[in-house]
C-alpha positions as CSV (number, residue, x, y, z in Angstrom):
1,M,4.2,-13.3,32.9
2,N,0.6,-12.7,30.9
3,K,0.2,-16.3,28.8
4,N,-2.1,-15.2,26.7
5,K,-0.1,-12.1,25.8
6,N,1.2,-12.9,22.1
7,K,-1.7,-15.3,21.5
8,N,-3.0,-13.2,18.5
9,K,0.9,-12.9,17.2
10,N,0.3,-14.8,14.3
11,I,-3.6,-13.7,13.3
12,G,-3.1,-11.4,10.2
13,T,-5.9,-8.7,9.4
14,V,-7.1,-6.4,6.7
15,Q,-6.4,-3.0,7.1
16,V,-7.8,0.3,4.8
17,Y,-6.1,3.8,4.8
18,T,-8.3,6.0,3.0
19,G,-9.6,9.4,2.6
20,D,-8.5,12.5,1.4
21,G,-6.2,13.2,3.6
22,K,-2.3,13.0,3.5
23,G,-0.8,10.4,5.3
24,K,-2.1,6.9,3.9
25,T,1.2,6.2,2.4
26,T,3.0,7.5,5.5
27,A,0.9,5.3,7.9
28,A,1.4,2.5,6.0
29,L,5.1,3.0,5.6
30,G,5.0,3.7,9.7
31,L,3.6,0.2,10.2
32,A,6.1,-1.6,7.8
33,L,9.2,0.2,10.8
34,R,7.1,-1.3,13.6
35,A,6.6,-4.3,12.0
36,M,10.5,-4.8,10.9
37,G,11.0,-3.6,14.3
38,H,9.6,-7.2,15.5
39,G,11.3,-9.1,12.8
40,G,8.9,-8.9,10.4
41,K,9.5,-9.5,6.7
42,V,8.2,-6.4,4.6
43,I,7.0,-5.8,1.1
44,I,5.3,-3.0,0.0
45,I,3.9,-2.8,-3.9
46,Q,3.8,1.0,-4.9
47,F,0.4,1.1,-7.6
48,M,0.9,4.6,-10.0
49,K,4.3,5.4,-8.5
50,G,8.0,4.9,-10.7
51,D,9.4,7.9,-9.3
52,E,12.9,6.5,-7.1
53,N,13.2,10.0,-6.4
54,Y,10.5,9.3,-3.1
55,G,12.2,9.4,0.2
56,E,10.6,5.8,1.4
57,V,11.9,4.2,-1.8
58,R,15.5,5.6,-1.5
59,M,15.0,4.6,2.2
60,A,13.6,0.9,1.2
61,R,16.9,0.3,-0.3
62,K,18.9,0.8,2.6
63,L,16.4,-1.4,5.0
64,E,16.6,-4.1,1.9
65,P,19.3,-6.3,4.1
66,M,17.1,-5.8,7.5
67,G,14.1,-7.3,5.4
68,L,12.0,-4.7,3.5
69,T,11.6,-4.9,-0.1
70,L,10.3,-1.5,-1.9
71,E,9.1,-2.4,-5.7
72,Q,7.3,0.8,-7.9
73,H,4.8,-0.7,-10.8
74,G,3.8,2.6,-12.7
75,L,5.8,5.6,-14.3
76,P,6.6,8.3,-12.7
77,T,4.1,10.8,-14.6
78,F,0.4,11.2,-13.2
79,V,-2.3,8.4,-14.9
80,K,-5.1,10.4,-16.8
81,K,-8.1,9.2,-14.5
82,G,-10.6,7.4,-16.9
83,A,-7.9,7.0,-19.6
84,P,-4.7,5.1,-18.5
85,S,-2.3,4.8,-20.9
86,K,-1.2,1.1,-22.3
87,E,2.0,1.0,-20.4
88,D,-0.2,2.3,-17.3
89,L,-2.0,-0.6,-18.1
90,E,0.8,-3.1,-18.4
91,L,2.4,-1.9,-15.3
92,A,-0.4,-1.9,-13.2
93,A,-0.8,-5.8,-14.3
94,R,2.8,-6.7,-13.7
95,G,2.4,-5.4,-9.8
96,I,-1.3,-7.9,-9.6
97,E,0.9,-10.5,-11.0
98,R,3.5,-10.2,-8.2
99,A,1.0,-9.1,-5.7
100,R,-0.8,-12.7,-5.9
101,Q,2.8,-14.0,-6.4
102,V,3.4,-12.7,-2.4
103,L,0.3,-13.2,-1.0
104,D,0.2,-16.7,-2.7
105,A,4.2,-17.5,-1.1
106,G,2.8,-15.9,2.6
107,E,6.4,-15.4,3.3
108,H,5.9,-12.0,4.3
109,D,4.0,-11.0,7.4
110,L,3.4,-7.8,6.1
111,V,1.9,-7.1,2.7
112,I,1.1,-3.0,1.6
113,L,-0.5,-2.9,-1.8
114,D,0.3,1.4,-2.0
115,E,-2.3,3.1,-4.1
116,L,-4.2,-0.1,-5.0
117,N,-7.8,2.2,-4.1
118,V,-6.4,4.8,-6.6
119,A,-5.4,2.3,-9.5
120,V,-9.2,1.0,-9.2
121,D,-11.0,3.9,-9.2
122,Y,-9.1,5.4,-12.1
123,G,-9.9,2.5,-14.4
124,V,-5.8,0.9,-14.0
125,I,-7.1,-2.1,-12.3
126,K,-10.0,-4.2,-12.1
127,L,-12.0,-4.3,-9.2
128,E,-12.4,-8.3,-9.3
129,D,-8.2,-8.3,-9.2
130,A,-7.9,-6.1,-5.9
131,L,-11.3,-8.8,-4.6
132,D,-8.8,-11.5,-5.0
133,L,-5.7,-10.7,-3.7
134,L,-7.7,-9.7,-0.6
135,D,-8.7,-13.4,-0.9
136,R,-5.7,-14.6,-1.5
137,R,-4.1,-13.6,1.4
138,N,-3.3,-16.7,4.2
139,R,-4.4,-16.0,7.6
140,H,-0.9,-15.0,8.8
141,T,-0.2,-12.0,7.0
142,E,-1.3,-8.5,7.7
143,L,-2.8,-6.6,4.5
144,V,-2.6,-3.2,4.2
145,I,-4.6,-1.1,1.2
146,T,-3.9,1.8,0.9
147,G,-5.7,5.2,-1.3
148,R,-8.1,7.6,-2.0
149,Y,-11.3,6.4,-2.8
150,A,-11.6,3.1,-1.6
151,P,-14.3,0.7,-3.4
152,P,-17.4,-0.1,-1.1
153,E,-16.3,-3.9,-1.8
154,I,-12.7,-3.6,-0.1
155,L,-14.2,-1.4,3.0
156,D,-16.6,-4.3,3.8
157,R,-13.6,-6.8,3.6
158,A,-11.6,-4.8,6.0
159,D,-11.1,-5.2,9.4
160,Y,-9.8,-1.8,10.0
161,V,-10.9,1.1,8.1
162,S,-9.1,4.2,8.6
163,R,-10.2,7.6,6.9
164,I,-7.8,10.8,6.8
165,E,-9.7,13.7,6.0
166,E,-8.1,16.7,5.1
167,V,-8.9,19.8,7.4
168,K,-6.0,22.1,5.9
169,H,-3.4,21.7,4.0
170,P,-0.5,24.2,2.7
171,W,-0.9,23.3,-1.0
172,R,-4.0,25.4,-1.2
173,N,-1.9,28.6,-0.4
174,G,0.5,27.8,-3.0
175,L,2.8,25.1,-1.0
176,S,4.5,22.5,-3.6
177,A,5.2,19.3,-2.0
178,R,8.3,19.4,-0.3
179,P,10.7,16.4,-0.5
180,G,10.7,14.4,3.3
181,V,7.4,15.5,4.1
182,E,4.9,14.7,0.8
183,Y,7.4,12.3,-0.6
């Protein structure tokens, strides 16, 4: 047996899934399932999302006993870029505070900050607050940040960066979002 097989087991990294293509949150959810398959404790903190009808929210509720937590810190409506509402800002601030608590506690193997990049780009979260979350991660926590428009400062601090590019998407031909595929 190879004694070095699991030497990096308890080393966490920062992963960023960004770009204009579909699949950033989906990739993070796949990683959550993979981590849980190895007994990992996972939390997903969603920014700018507040709709209980997302498929991942429904499924996360069923998987809670197995170590998955999903929290939404947003409204079920879209945020106006550059002009978020007071409630958008309050929910995002609660999400940032919750992420700080989770990262400080160090009790989760995988922490996913879903749409954090978009929240920064839209002015819902300050870049400094997002960078602070990266600094709080302990060396054993895998941290995943998703969303379009990843700031260069976050990309620079990441260990992995995956840019998902849209090559073709059926919405351009009038196909609207479908449950179980887009949400």
